C-alpha positions in Angstrom: -47.5 -33.5 -44.2 -44.4 -35.3 -45.5 -42.6 -32.0 -46.0 -43.3 -31.0 -42.4 -42.0 -34.3 -41.1 -38.8 -33.8 -43.1 -38.3 -30.3 -41.6 -38.9 -31.7 -38.1 -36.3 -34.5 -38.6 -33.7 -32.0 -39.9 -34.3 -29.7 -36.8 -33.8 -32.7 -34.5 -30.6 -33.7 -36.2 -29.3 -30.0 -36.1 -30.1 -29.7 -32.4 -28.4 -33.0 -31.7 -25.3 -31.9 -33.6 -25.1 -28.6 -31.7 -25.5 -30.4 -28.4 -22.7 -32.8 -29.3 -20.3 -30.0 -30.3 -21.0 -28.1 -27.0 -20.3 -31.2 -25.0 -17.1 -31.8 -26.9 -16.0 -28.2 -26.5 -16.7 -28.3 -22.7 -14.7 -31.5 -22.4 -11.7 -30.0 -24.2 -11.9 -26.8 -22.2 -12.0 -28.4 -18.7 -8.6 -29.7 -17.8 -8.3 -33.0 -16.0 -7.9 -32.6 -12.2 -4.3 -32.9 -11.1 -3.8 -35.5 -8.4 -1.2 -34.4 -5.8 0.7 -37.0 -3.9 0.2 -37.1 -0.1 2.2 -34.3 1.5 4.8 -35.1 4.1 4.6 -32.6 7.0 7.0 -31.6 9.7 6.9 -29.1 12.6 9.6 -26.8 14.0 9.7 -24.7 17.2 11.1 -21.5 15.6 11.4 -19.7 18.9 13.5 -22.4 20.4 15.9 -22.3 17.5 16.1 -18.5 17.7 16.8 -18.6 21.5 19.2 -21.5 21.6 21.3 -21.2 18.5 25.0 -20.2 18.9 24.6 -17.1 16.7 21.9 -15.6 19.0 24.0 -16.3 22.1 27.1 -14.7 20.5 25.1 -11.7 19.5 23.6 -11.4 22.9 27.1 -11.3 24.4 28.2 -8.6 21.9 25.1 -6.6 22.7 25.7 -6.8 26.5 29.3 -5.8 26.1 28.4 -2.8 23.9 25.7 -1.7 26.4 28.2 -1.9 29.3 30.6 0.2 27.3 27.9 2.8 26.5 26.8 2.8 30.1 30.3 3.6 31.3 30.7 6.3 28.7 27.4 7.8 29.7 28.5 7.8 33.3 31.6 9.8 32.4 29.6 12.3 30.4 27.2 12.8 33.3 30.1 13.4 35.7 31.4 16.1 33.4 28.0 17.7 33.3 27.7 17.5 37.1 31.1 19.1 37.5 29.9 22.0 35.3 26.8 22.3 37.4 28.8 22.4 40.6 31.1 25.1 39.1 28.1 27.2 38.3 27.0 27.2 41.9 30.3 28.8 43.0 30.0 31.6 40.4 28.1 34.9 40.6 24.9 34.7 38.6 25.1 37.0 35.6 28.9 37.3 35.6 30.8 36.7 32.4 32.3 33.5 33.8 28.9 32.3 35.0 27.4 32.8 31.5 30.3 31.0 29.9 30.0 28.0 32.2 26.2 28.0 31.8 26.6 27.9 28.0 29.1 25.1 28.2 26.8 23.1 30.6 23.9 23.6 28.2 26.0 22.4 25.3 27.2 19.3 27.2 23.7 18.5 28.3 22.4 18.7 24.7 25.3 16.6 23.5 24.6 14.0 26.1 21.0 13.7 25.0 21.8 13.6 21.3 24.6 11.1 21.9 22.3 8.8 24.0 19.6 8.8 21.3 22.1 8.2 18.5 23.7 5.2 20.3 20.2 3.8 21.0 19.3 4.0 17.3 22.6 2.4 16.3 22.0 -0.5 18.6 18.4 -1.0 17.5 19.4 -1.0 13.8 22.1 -3.5 14.4 19.8 -5.7 16.5 17.1 -5.6 13.8 19.6 -6.4 11.1 21.1 -9.3 13.0 17.7 -10.8 13.9 16.6 -10.6 10.3 19.8 -12.3 9.2 19.3 -15.1 11.8 15.7 -15.6 10.7 16.8 -16.0 7.1 19.5 -18.5 8.2 16.9 -20.5 10.1 14.5 -20.5 7.1 17.3 -21.8 4.8 18.1 -24.5 7.4 14.5 -25.5 7.6 14.3 -25.8 3.8 17.4 -28.0 3.7 16.2 -30.3 6.5 12.8 -30.5 4.9 14.3 -31.6 1.5 16.5 -34.1 3.3 13.4 -35.6 5.0 11.3 -35.4 1.9 8.9 -32.9 3.5 6.7 -30.6 1.5 5.4 -28.6 4.4 6.9 -27.4 7.7 4.5 -25.9 10.3 5.3 -23.5 13.1 5.2 -25.3 16.5 4.8 -23.2 19.6 4.2 -23.7 23.3 1.4 -21.3 24.3 0.7 -21.2 28.0 -3.1 -21.1 28.5 -2.7 -19.5 32.0 -4.9 -16.4 31.8 -6.9 -14.1 34.0 -10.1 -13.9 31.9 -12.0 -15.7 29.2 -11.1 -13.3 26.4 -7.4 -13.7 27.0 -7.8 -17.5 27.2 -9.6 -17.5 23.8 -6.9 -15.3 22.3 -4.2 -17.7 23.4 -6.1 -20.7 22.1 -6.4 -18.9 18.7 -2.6 -18.4 18.7 -2.0 -22.2 18.6 -0.8 -23.1 15.1 -0.3 -26.9 15.7 -2.8 -28.6 17.9 -1.2 -32.1 17.8 1.9 -33.6 16.2 3.7 -36.9 16.4 7.1 -36.2 18.0 8.8 -37.9 15.1 7.6 -35.0 12.9 9.5 -32.4 15.0 12.7 -31.2 13.2 13.6 -28.5 15.7 16.7 -30.3 16.9 17.9 -30.9 13.3 17.3 -27.3 12.3 19.2 -26.1 15.4 22.2 -28.2 14.6 22.1 -27.0 11.0 22.0 -23.3 12.0 24.9 -23.8 14.4 26.9 -25.6 11.7 26.4 -22.7 9.3 27.4 -20.2 12.0 30.6 -22.2 13.0 31.5 -22.5 9.3 31.2 -18.8 8.7 33.3 -17.7 11.7 
C-alpha cells in the first residue's frame, strides 16, 4: 500500500513538472503584442491634383499643339491623294499612265494609313509616359506632405456623383466611395498641389 502511494505521488509530481514546462515554453514562444501608436490620417483628392497641376496643363497644351500639327499634315497628305484620284479620272483605264498613277495613289493611300496609325501610337505612348511620371510626382509630394504633418496614412478622397438611372448603377457608385466622411482639416489636397507645382517649376 505504501509503495503504491509513493508511485502515485511521483506520477503527480512528474505531471506537474511537465505542465509547468509546457506553460513556460508557450510563454516564451508567444511574443508580447506590439502596441501601435494612434495613426494620424489625411485625405487627398488625387484627381483634383492631376487635373489642376501646372505640369498637366502644360502637357495638355503640348498635346493640343501636336494634334493640330498632325491634323494639318494629314490634311496635306489627303489633298495629295485626292489630286492623284482626280488625275486618274482624266486617264484612260488600262493605259500605262493610268496604271502608273493608280499604283502611286495606292502607295500614297497606304502611307497615309500607316503614318496616321504610327503618329497615334507615338502620342499615346508619350501620354502614358507623362501621366505615369505625373502620378509618381504626386505620390512623392503626398509622402513629403504626410511626413511634414506627421501622418502615417493618406486616403484617396473622391467626389462621386450619385446621380444614376437605376439601382444597380447607384449601388456601384456608392461602392466606389473610398472616404465616407472627413474633417476638412485632414484634407491635404491644396498642400500637395502646391508641392507638385513647386517641383515642376523647379525642374523647368
